[in-house]
C-alpha positions in Angstrom: -31.3 -98.6 106.8 -33.4 -98.0 103.1 -31.0 -97.7 100.3 -32.5 -94.6 98.1 -32.6 -95.6 94.4 -30.5 -92.9 92.0 -32.6 -91.1 90.2 -31.3 -90.9 86.4 -33.7 -88.7 84.5 -33.2 -86.5 81.8 -33.9 -83.8 84.4 -31.8 -85.1 87.2 -29.0 -85.9 84.5 -29.1 -82.3 83.6 -28.9 -80.8 87.5 -26.5 -83.0 88.3 -24.0 -81.7 85.3 -25.2 -78.1 86.3 -23.9 -80.0 90.0 -20.7 -81.0 88.5 -19.5 -77.8 86.9 -19.9 -75.8 90.0 -17.6 -78.6 91.5 -15.2 -78.1 89.2 -15.6 -74.0 89.5 -15.2 -74.7 93.9 -11.8 -77.1 93.6 -10.2 -74.6 91.1 -11.5 -71.9 93.5 -9.9 -74.1 96.6 -7.3 -75.5 95.2 -5.9 -71.7 94.5 -6.4 -71.0 98.5 -5.0 -74.0 98.9 -1.3 -72.9 96.8 -1.8 -69.3 99.1 -1.5 -70.9 102.3 1.4 -71.7 104.0 -0.3 -73.2 107.5 0.2 -77.0 107.1 -3.1 -77.6 109.1 -5.2 -75.5 106.6 -3.7 -77.2 103.3 -4.1 -80.7 105.1 -8.2 -79.4 105.6 -8.2 -77.7 101.8 -7.1 -81.0 100.4 -9.8 -83.1 102.3 -12.5 -81.1 100.7 -11.0 -81.2 97.2 -10.8 -84.9 97.5 -14.1 -85.4 98.7 -15.4 -83.2 96.0 -14.0 -85.3 93.8 -15.3 -88.0 95.1 -19.0 -87.1 94.6 -17.6 -85.9 90.9 -16.9 -89.6 90.3 -20.6 -90.7 92.0 -22.1 -88.6 89.3 -20.4 -89.7 86.5 -21.2 -93.4 87.5 -25.0 -92.5 87.7 -24.5 -91.5 84.2 -21.8 -93.5 82.6 -23.0 -93.0 78.8 -22.4 -88.8 79.2 -19.7 -87.7 77.3 -16.7 -86.1 78.8 -17.4 -83.0 77.0 -20.4 -82.6 78.2 -19.3 -82.7 81.5 -16.7 -80.2 81.0 -19.6 -77.7 79.0 -18.3 -78.5 76.1 -21.5 -79.5 74.0 -23.0 -77.6 71.0 
């Protein structure tokens, strides 16, 4: 299987930061949904989705290790 190199250009970084922020919003929405849910199987499914998104966020942060936390969170000047 071929392994694809990560695209770490500035354009890619900009796109990944945008995606990272959208993951934050989605995780927050799923967390709210999970908190309102009473069915254990559904809660577990939602937790698994959150875990997968957190892993994706970590993968993105690892691609751009010099990026400051404020930039990931959208608190840049």
